[in-house]
C-alpha positions as CSV (number, residue, x, y, z in Angstrom):
1,M,75.5,87.8,98.8
2,K,76.5,85.4,96.0
3,V,79.9,83.9,95.6
4,W,81.4,82.1,93.1
5,A,84.4,80.8,94.6
6,K,84.6,77.8,97.2
7,E,85.8,79.0,100.4
8,Q,88.8,77.9,102.4
9,L,89.1,78.4,106.0
10,V,92.6,79.6,107.0
11,M,94.2,81.0,110.3
12,R,96.3,84.4,110.3
13,N,97.6,86.4,113.0
14,G,95.0,84.4,115.5
15,I,91.7,85.1,113.9
16,R,90.0,82.6,111.4
17,I,89.6,84.0,108.0
18,A,87.3,82.3,105.1
19,S,89.5,82.9,101.8
20,A,88.0,82.2,98.7
21,M,90.4,80.8,96.3
22,A,88.9,79.5,93.2
23,A,89.3,80.8,89.6
24,I,86.8,83.0,87.6
25,C,85.1,81.5,84.6
26,A,87.6,81.0,82.0
27,S,85.7,82.3,79.1
28,F,84.9,85.6,80.7
29,L,81.5,85.6,78.8
30,L,79.3,88.3,79.7
31,L,76.7,87.3,82.3
32,T,73.7,85.6,80.4
33,T,71.6,84.6,83.8
34,N,69.9,87.1,86.2
35,A,71.3,89.7,83.8
36,Y,69.2,92.8,85.1
37,A,69.9,92.1,88.6
38,A,71.8,94.6,90.8
39,E,72.9,92.0,93.3
40,P,76.7,91.1,92.5
41,E,78.8,88.0,92.9
42,L,81.6,88.5,95.1
43,K,84.8,86.7,96.2
44,G,87.1,87.6,99.1
45,E,86.7,88.7,102.5
46,F,85.8,91.8,104.3
47,V,88.8,92.0,106.4
48,Q,91.6,94.5,107.1
49,G,94.1,94.0,104.1
50,G,91.3,92.4,101.8
51,L,90.9,92.6,98.3
52,I,87.3,92.2,97.2
53,V,86.6,90.8,93.3
54,G,83.1,91.5,92.3
55,R,80.9,90.8,89.2
56,T,77.7,92.4,88.0
57,N,76.1,93.6,84.8
58,P,78.5,95.4,82.4
59,D,76.2,98.4,82.4
60,A,75.6,98.7,86.3
61,Q,77.1,101.3,88.4
62,V,79.0,100.0,91.4
63,I,79.5,102.6,94.4
64,F,82.3,101.5,97.2
65,N,82.2,103.9,100.3
66,G,80.7,106.4,98.3
67,E,82.8,106.3,95.6
68,P,82.5,104.8,92.0
69,V,84.3,101.7,91.0
70,K,85.4,101.0,87.8
71,V,83.1,97.9,85.9
72,G,84.8,96.1,83.0
73,A,83.1,94.9,80.0
74,H,82.6,91.7,81.4
75,G,81.3,93.1,84.7
76,H,84.3,92.7,87.0
77,F,85.1,95.1,89.8
78,V,87.4,95.0,92.6
79,F,88.3,97.4,95.5
80,G,90.4,96.9,98.7
81,I,89.9,97.2,102.4
82,G,92.8,99.1,104.3
83,R,94.8,97.9,107.2
84,D,93.4,100.3,109.8
85,D,89.7,100.4,108.1
86,E,86.9,99.6,110.9
87,G,83.2,99.5,111.0
88,K,81.6,98.7,107.8
89,A,82.0,99.0,104.0
90,Q,79.0,99.9,102.1
91,L,78.8,98.4,98.8
92,Q,76.0,99.4,96.2
93,V,74.9,98.2,92.8
94,R,72.4,100.1,90.4
95,G,71.3,98.2,87.8
96,T,70.5,99.7,84.2
97,N,66.7,99.1,85.0
98,G,66.8,101.2,87.9
99,E,67.0,98.7,90.7
100,S,69.5,99.1,93.2
101,W,71.3,96.7,95.5
102,S,73.1,97.8,98.8
103,Q,74.5,96.0,101.6
104,A,76.9,96.9,104.5
105,F,79.6,94.6,105.3
106,P,81.4,94.4,108.5
107,I,85.1,94.7,108.3
108,A,86.9,91.9,110.4
109,S,89.8,93.4,112.4
110,R,93.2,91.7,112.7
111,E,96.2,91.7,115.1
112,F,99.3,92.6,113.6
113,D,102.9,91.5,114.6
114,I,105.9,93.8,115.8
115,Q,108.8,92.8,114.1
116,R,112.6,93.9,114.5
117,V,114.9,94.4,112.1
118,D,118.6,95.0,113.1
119,G,121.6,95.6,110.8
120,L,120.3,97.8,108.3
121,P,122.7,100.5,106.6
122,Q,122.0,103.6,109.0
123,Q,121.8,105.7,106.1
124,T,118.5,104.1,104.8
125,V,117.2,104.3,108.3
126,T,118.0,107.7,108.9
127,P,119.0,108.9,105.4
128,D,121.0,112.1,104.9
129,P,119.5,115.1,102.6
130,E,121.1,113.7,99.5
131,T,119.5,110.3,100.1
132,Q,115.8,111.6,101.0
133,E,116.1,113.7,97.7
134,R,116.7,110.3,95.8
135,I,113.9,108.5,98.1
136,R,111.3,111.5,96.7
137,A,112.6,110.8,93.3
138,D,111.8,107.3,93.6
139,N,108.4,107.8,95.0
140,V,107.7,110.2,92.3
141,R,108.3,107.3,89.7
142,I,106.4,104.9,91.6
143,G,103.4,107.2,91.9
144,A,103.5,107.8,88.3
145,A,103.9,104.2,87.2
146,R,100.5,103.3,89.6
147,N,98.6,106.7,88.1
148,V,96.8,104.6,85.4
149,E,93.4,102.9,85.3
150,S,93.6,100.1,82.8
151,D,91.0,97.7,81.3
152,Y,92.8,94.6,82.2
153,F,91.0,92.4,84.4
154,A,93.7,89.8,85.6
155,F,93.0,90.6,89.1
156,A,89.9,88.8,89.0
157,G,91.4,85.3,88.5
158,D,93.6,83.3,91.1
159,F,97.1,84.3,92.2
160,E,100.2,82.2,92.5
161,W,103.2,82.3,94.5
162,P,106.1,84.4,92.8
163,A,108.7,82.6,94.6
164,Q,109.6,79.8,96.7
165,G,111.1,80.3,100.2
166,R,110.6,81.1,103.8
167,I,108.1,83.7,105.1
168,T,109.9,86.1,107.2
169,G,107.7,89.0,106.9
170,V,104.3,89.8,106.9
171,Y,101.7,92.6,105.9
172,G,100.7,95.4,108.3
173,S,103.7,94.8,110.8
174,Q,105.0,97.3,112.8
175,R,109.0,97.6,112.5
176,I,111.5,98.4,114.8
177,L,114.7,99.2,112.4
178,N,118.0,99.1,114.2
179,G,116.0,99.9,117.4
180,V,114.3,102.8,116.2
181,P,110.1,102.5,115.4
182,G,109.5,102.5,111.5
183,A,106.9,102.7,109.0
184,I,104.3,99.7,108.7
185,H,105.6,97.0,106.6
186,W,103.4,96.6,103.9
187,G,104.5,93.3,102.0
188,L,105.0,89.6,102.0
189,D,108.7,88.8,102.5
190,I,109.9,85.2,101.1
191,A,113.5,84.5,102.0
192,A,115.8,82.6,99.4
193,P,118.9,82.5,97.9
194,T,119.9,85.3,95.6
195,G,119.3,84.2,92.2
196,T,115.9,82.5,93.2
197,P,113.3,83.0,90.4
198,V,110.5,85.6,90.7
199,Y,107.6,85.0,88.3
200,A,104.4,87.0,88.0
201,P,101.6,85.9,90.1
202,A,99.1,86.9,87.7
203,A,99.3,88.6,84.1
204,G,99.5,92.2,83.6
205,E,101.7,94.8,81.9
206,V,104.9,96.2,83.7
207,R,104.5,99.5,84.7
208,L,107.8,100.3,86.1
209,T,111.5,98.6,86.0
210,A,114.4,100.2,88.2
211,P,117.7,98.5,89.3
212,D,118.4,100.7,92.0
213,M,116.0,102.7,94.3
214,V,117.3,103.7,97.4
215,L,114.7,101.7,99.8
216,S,113.5,99.0,97.4
217,G,116.4,98.5,95.1
218,G,115.7,96.4,92.2
219,T,112.3,97.1,91.8
220,I,109.2,96.1,89.6
221,I,105.7,97.0,89.3
222,I,102.9,94.9,87.3
223,D,99.6,96.5,86.5
224,H,97.0,93.5,86.9
225,G,93.9,96.0,85.9
226,H,91.2,98.7,87.4
227,E,94.0,100.1,89.7
228,V,95.4,96.8,91.1
229,F,99.3,96.8,91.4
230,S,101.9,94.4,92.4
231,S,105.3,95.6,93.5
232,F,108.5,93.3,93.7
233,L,111.4,94.7,95.8
234,H,115.0,94.2,96.5
235,L,115.4,92.1,93.2
236,H,119.1,91.1,92.2
237,A,117.9,91.1,88.7
238,I,115.4,92.0,86.4
239,H,113.9,90.1,83.1
240,V,111.2,92.3,82.0
241,E,110.9,95.8,80.3
242,E,108.4,98.6,81.0
243,G,105.5,98.1,78.6
244,Q,105.7,94.6,78.5
245,Y,102.6,92.5,79.0
246,V,103.2,89.3,81.1
247,E,101.2,85.9,81.6
248,Q,100.9,84.3,85.0
249,G,104.0,82.4,85.6
250,T,106.3,84.5,83.5
251,L,110.0,84.9,84.9
252,I,110.4,88.5,85.8
253,G,113.1,88.7,88.0
254,E,115.6,87.2,90.6
255,I,115.6,87.5,94.5
256,G,118.4,89.9,95.9
257,A,119.4,91.9,98.9
258,T,119.4,95.1,97.3
259,G,118.0,98.6,99.1
260,R,117.0,98.4,102.3
261,A,117.6,94.6,103.1
262,T,119.9,92.6,105.7
263,G,119.5,89.4,103.2
264,P,118.1,88.1,100.2
265,H,114.3,88.1,100.0
266,L,111.5,89.0,97.7
267,D,109.1,91.8,99.2
268,W,105.8,91.4,97.4
269,R,103.5,94.2,98.0
270,M,100.1,94.9,96.5
271,N,97.8,98.0,96.1
272,W,94.2,99.0,94.9
273,R,94.3,102.8,94.3
274,G,95.8,104.3,97.3
275,V,95.0,101.5,99.3
276,R,97.5,98.9,100.8
277,V,96.3,95.2,100.5
278,D,97.9,91.6,101.7
279,P,98.9,89.3,98.8
280,W,98.9,86.6,101.6
281,L,94.8,86.6,101.4
282,L,94.9,86.0,97.8
283,L,97.0,82.9,98.0
284,E,96.8,79.2,98.6
285,H,98.9,78.1,101.3
286,S,99.8,74.6,101.2
287,D,102.2,74.7,98.1
288,N,104.7,77.3,99.7
């Protein structure tokens, strides 16, 4: 396997993970060397919650676990590893000249936290029928916002911290809400005072802005391309509009405590297709 990024060893939930954090080629030129070879360049780690970015010949076919993966005009592709995925992930690349490359990657397992959250509005933990209907309507809007496969390839570059603050929640943790076992927490929580700026961690198109969703409160979804999306929850203010293209570092909102929250914080979540991945694995960790 060829890797174009410099690797960094970090600690996460008691295991050692090699996390590639270097930028892709700034020019995004077509591959000019080894153009007919099927073996791809890869960055990222095959670990639960990981996002793997690859690059191959633009005319190649990429198949991940038996399903085709979009290959962009510059040869970039991406796929995610789920929280509960186990065993091996199978990646295959078929070149235009009939050459085929295939490899099975063991998926590294992780231990996930158990987190207790008390003091939540009870109607958001055990909602009444009217609130349940509002939640269903919110989910329909969220699903529609993510039901797109764009040609953007911002996912192939580095991601930056969207806000500065204290980490109070992590991906994959089991939450006990007001003493009742709840759903898995899928985001990275960054606690900071209300009004703290939130910036786009990578470029993309704003697919959703909503000021008052039941669970997530003020919400933004950004499309980074190839079905990779970032969601930003519990916002106090929103400074972008649906359909707007934002560059990395653009001010998009402000931290708040809207929706199901006990205090002001940003809940940043990421998806590839229907797979929820861990934003923490894409970040440099010495800057926050």
